[in-house]
N, C-alpha and C positions, 0 to 999 in steps of 0.2 A: 643608897641601894645595897642590899645585901648580896652576898655571893650567889645565893640560890636564885634571887630575882634576876641577876645578870645572866646566869645559865639559861633561865627560862626565856629571857628576851632573845638570846642567841639561837635557841632552838626554834623560836617562833620565826625569826628572820630566815633561818635555814629552810623551814617549811615553805615560807613565802617565796624564797629564792628558787626552790624546786618547782613550784607551780608556775612561776614566771618563766623559768628556763624552758619548761615543757611547752609553754604557749608561744614562746618567741624563738625556739631553737637555739638559745644561747646556752653557754655552759653555766652550771650552777655556781661555780667558783666566781665567774665574772659577775653574775647577777648579785651574789652575796656581797662581793666587794662594792658594788653600786649601793646596795642597801646600807652597808656599814658606813659608806662615805657620807651620804646625805639623806638616807631613808627612802630613796627613790631609785627605780630601775631606769635611769635616764642616760646610761652609757657614759657616765662621768668617771668611772673607775673600772678596773679589770683589764684583761688583755685586749678586749675588743672596744675599749673606750674610744669615743669620737673626739678627735682633736677639734676643739671649739675655736671659732673665730672671735674677734674682739667683741662684736655685737652680742654674740651668745653669752660670753663671759660677763659682759656689762649687765645684760638682762638678768642673769642668774644672781649676780651680786646685788642688783637692785631689789630683786624679790626677797633675798635674805635680809637686806637692810630694811625693807618695808615691813617684813614680819617682825623684825627686832623692834622697830619704832612702835608698831602697834602694841607690842607687849609692854614697852616702856612708858607709853602715854599715861596710863592710870597712875603710875608711880610718880612721874614728873608732875602731874596735876596735883597729886596729894602733897608732894613736897613743896610745890610753889603756891599751893592754895589758890590757884587761878584756873580759869577754864582753858580747854585745849586750844580754842580759837585765839586766846590771848597771846599765845606764843607761836601761833601759826602752825601747830603740829597737825591739826586736822587737815589743813590744805596740803601739808607735806606728805601725809600718808595717802591722800587721794591723788597725788602727783600733779594736781592742777590741770590746765589745758594742754600742757606740753608733756604729758605722760608718754613714755616709750611703749606702753602697752596699748593694744587695740581695744580701747575702752569706750563704750558709748552708752550713756545712761546708766552707768554703774555695772555694765556687763563686761566681763573679761572672757574672750573667746579662745579656745584652744582644745587640745586633746585631753580628755578626762579619764581615759582608760589607762590604769597604772600598769597594764601588761604591754602597752604599746611602747615603741622605741622613743617616741616624742611626747611621752606623758608629761603633763604640766599640772602640778597640784595647785598652782596659784590661780587657775581659771575657774569660772563658775558656770560657763555655758560651753557645751561640746560643739565644735564646728566641723565634725566629721573629717578632721585632718589627720587622724591617728594613722601611724605607719607601723607595719609589722614585717617581720622577717620570717617567711615561711619556706625558705629554700631548704632543700634536703641536705643535711650535714651528717647523715648517717656514717658512722665509721670514723669521724673526726674526734679529737680530744681537745681539751682547752689549750694544750700546748701547740696545737696545729696552727693557731692563728698567730702570724708574725706580728710583733709589736708595731712595725711600720705599715702594716696593711690596714686599709679601711675595713671597718667591721663587716661590710657587705660583700667583700671580696672573698667568697668561700671557694673551696676546692670543689669543682663540679666534674664528675667523670664524663668524658666525652662519649657521645653515642656512636656506635658503629655505623659507618656510612651504608646506605642502601644503594647498591649498584643497579643500574637498569637504563632503559632508554628514556631520555628526558625530552624528546622532541614530540610535541603533541600532534604532529602531522604524520607520525609513523604508525604502522599497524600495531606495534607492540609497545606503545607509549605506557610508561609506568608512572602514575601520578604520585606514588610513594617514594620514588627514587630520589636520592639526594646527591648522587654522583654518577655521571654518565660512564657507560662501559662500552660505547661504540657498538652496541648490539641492535640498533634501530633497523627495522625492516620496512621496506616500502613496496607498494605495488609497482611492478615493472612498467616502464614507459610503453604506452600503446603505439605501435608502429604498424599501420595497415599496409598490406602488399601481398604479393604472390609468395606463398610458402612452399610450393611444390618445386623441388630441385630439378625435375625433369622439364620444367617449363622454360621457354626462351627468355622470359622476363622474371625469373626467380630472384627474390630479394632475400638475401641471407640475414638481413637485419630485421625483417618483418616479424612481428609477434602475433598478428591477427590476419588471417587470410581474408581478402576482400573480393574474392572470386574474379580477380583480374588476370589470372594466369593465361598465358598464350602458349600454344604448342605448335610445333612444325606440322605440316600436313603429313599424314601417314605415307611412308615410302611406297613407291609403286611395286608391283609384283612382276616378276619375269613371265612373259607370255611368248608362245611360239606363234608368230603371225603366219609364217609359211615355211614349208620344207619340201624339197624335191630331190629324188634319187635318179640319177642317170648313169648308164654304164655302156661299155662296148665289149669287145672280145677279151681285152686284157686289163681293163681298169673300170673304176666306178667313182662317181663324184656325187656329193650331197650338197645341196644349196639350201640355206635356211636364213630366216629373218627373225631375230629375237628382238622384242621390245620390252621396255619397262613401263607398264601401264597400257591401257587400251584407248587412251586419248592423249592429246597434247598436254604436256606438263613440263615443269622445270625442276622436278624432284631429283634427288640423288639416285644414282643407279647402283649396280652390283657388278662385282667381278664374277664372270661365269667361265667355267671350264667346260669345253665341248669335246666329246670323243666320238670317233667314227671308226668302226672295225667290221671285219667280216669273219664268218666262221663256216667251216664245212664239217658236217657230221658232228656238230657241237664242239668242235675244236677250233680255238682261236688261231687265225693265221697271221694277220697283221692289223695294225691300227695306226691312227693318226690323231693328234690332239691339237685343239686350238684354244686360245685364251682371249677373252673379250671383256671390255667394260661396257655393259649395256645400260644406256640411259635414254630416257625419253621415248617418244612414239615416232620413230623415223624409219624410212626405207633404207636399210643398210644390209644388203644380202652378203652373207659370208659363205665360203666354200671350203670343203675338206676332200682330199683325194685319197684313193687306194689304187695302187698300180701293181703291175707284174702278176696279174691274176692268171691262173691256168684254167683249163676247161673243167667245169664241174657245176654242182648245185650249191648255191651259197645263201646264207642268211646274213643280212646286213643290219647293223645296230648303230643307232645314234642316241647320245645322251648328253644332256646339259645339267651341270651341277653348280650350286651357289649356296651361300650362307646368308639367311635373312637377319633382321634386326633382333630377333629373339634368340639368335644363336642356333636356330634350327636349320637343317639342310633342305634346300629346295631341289626338286628333281623334275626334269622333263625327259621323256624317253619315247623314241619311235623305232619300230622294227620292221624289216622287210624280209619275208621268208621265201625260200625256194626260187631264188633268182638264178637263172641259168647263164653261165658264162661260157662262151664258145671256146675261148682260148685262141692261140695263134694258129693260122692255117698251115696245114702240112704241105 
């Protein structure tokens, strides 16, 4: 073979290596090394060569030996001037009934695509067992594959995790999340009860009001059941009966301040004050006195004051006008 023919063959192998490398994501240098080794892209050479086990090597050697014998048979026959069957070569090339190949009726099964990783040129029927490497090796070079690595162990960039709620029972479940971030949100637990803090059965843990609230009865109001003013020459007395409510009840009462005073010509002369806790509807007459009165015309005033539940001031008032006091006898 001339030098020009040799260059032409190398160029052809380089072009073939480029096509196979693009189809299998292998490096062109590794594919070319394969082709230069045995004419096939079968991962027997190059940085990504597969370490073959004993059976693989035996089969490969058997195939080469079979091809060699097939080539040599005509020569042997011619030299010996005898038939192939005479020396048993025909049976030898067909491997008999103990052939290590999956052969049935003269059919050899295997991968017939020379772009596949497991391409086998010695088969004549494709069994759809071809294997390809389509992983993404963008950015790698031939030197990136370590000699001790399996050819399929490529460097793959890890994807960024997607954080989110991974509990499908949560309101914000994220089906695309790959890493939980403790952000799951759930509907609050429903607790029925009274939610009004002014009720006697208020439940601070209740989330839904169930109309069960109970309230104390409204407090009674201070009423003046009876009042009476009596006097003599030098003194006056007022008698009164204050009640809380207008009927029998057991409600809380009020503290009431009661004042009794007299005035002459709109001028206050003297007064007296009483303090009472008024509760219920009972007969409890109270008295307040004014003494040491001198002769004259007087106005007497009586007033009761308390503070109700709303913080408002309650007031009851009774006045007597133009009461004549005789004074001490001369």
